[in-house]
C-alpha positions as CSV (number, residue, x, y, z in Angstrom):
1,M,108.7,68.0,108.0
2,K,107.7,66.9,104.5
3,K,110.2,67.5,101.7
4,L,108.9,68.3,98.2
5,P,110.8,68.0,95.0
6,K,111.7,71.3,93.4
7,S,109.2,70.6,90.6
8,Q,105.7,71.9,90.9
9,I,103.2,69.6,92.5
10,T,99.4,70.0,92.1
11,Y,97.2,69.9,95.3
12,S,93.5,70.0,96.0
13,H,92.1,71.8,99.0
14,I,90.2,69.1,101.0
15,K,87.3,71.4,101.9
16,T,86.7,73.3,98.6
17,G,88.3,71.0,96.0
18,K,90.0,74.0,94.4
19,I,93.3,73.3,92.7
20,Y,96.6,74.8,93.8
21,I,100.2,74.3,92.7
22,V,103.1,74.3,95.1
23,Y,105.8,76.8,94.0
24,E,108.2,76.1,96.8
25,A,108.2,74.2,100.2
26,D,110.4,74.3,103.2
27,V,110.7,78.1,103.0
28,P,111.8,79.7,106.3
29,D,109.3,82.1,107.9
30,A,110.9,85.6,108.1
31,T,108.9,86.7,111.1
32,N,111.1,87.4,114.1
33,G,110.9,84.4,116.5
34,R,109.4,82.1,113.8
35,E,112.5,81.5,111.6
36,D,112.4,77.8,112.4
37,K,108.8,77.4,111.0
38,P,108.8,76.1,107.4
39,M,106.3,77.6,105.1
40,V,104.8,76.6,101.7
41,I,104.4,79.1,98.8
42,Y,101.6,78.0,96.5
43,Y,99.3,79.5,93.9
44,N,95.9,79.0,92.3
45,L,95.2,78.7,88.6
46,D,94.4,82.5,88.4
47,G,98.1,83.1,89.4
48,N,97.4,84.4,92.9
49,F,100.1,83.4,95.4
50,F,99.6,82.3,99.0
51,V,101.8,81.4,101.9
52,R,100.8,78.9,104.6
53,D,102.5,77.1,107.5
54,E,103.8,73.8,106.2
55,D,102.1,71.7,108.9
56,E,98.8,73.4,108.2
57,F,99.2,73.1,104.4
58,F,99.6,69.3,104.6
59,T,96.5,68.9,106.8
60,K,94.3,70.9,104.4
61,F,95.5,69.9,101.0
62,I,96.0,66.5,99.2
63,P,98.2,65.8,96.2
64,V,96.4,65.2,92.9
65,K,97.8,64.0,89.6
66,S,97.9,66.7,86.9
67,E,96.1,64.4,84.5
68,D,93.2,64.2,87.1
69,V,92.6,67.9,86.7
70,I,90.0,69.0,84.1
71,Q,91.0,72.3,82.5
72,T,87.9,74.5,82.4
73,P,87.5,78.1,83.3
74,F,87.2,76.8,86.9
75,P,89.4,73.6,87.0
76,V,88.0,70.7,88.9
77,K,89.1,67.2,89.8
78,K,87.7,64.3,87.7
79,S,85.2,62.3,89.6
80,D,85.8,58.6,90.4
81,S,82.6,57.6,88.5
């Protein structure tokens, strides 16, 4: 299980490139029988919140530095070129 600091961390979805911010990680699933499954609570730049299984989250998202995010109406990562 990956531990995140309590501060917010910016991630990019590998497939879409969309930017998300982790609100909290290692949150227990409240579903009966799944209490031992850690979840990640995260949100997009429109303020919509999402919850995803922690293992799945870390296979579909990669961390990005905040300074690598261009603030536009639709934020995007800076290209390497």
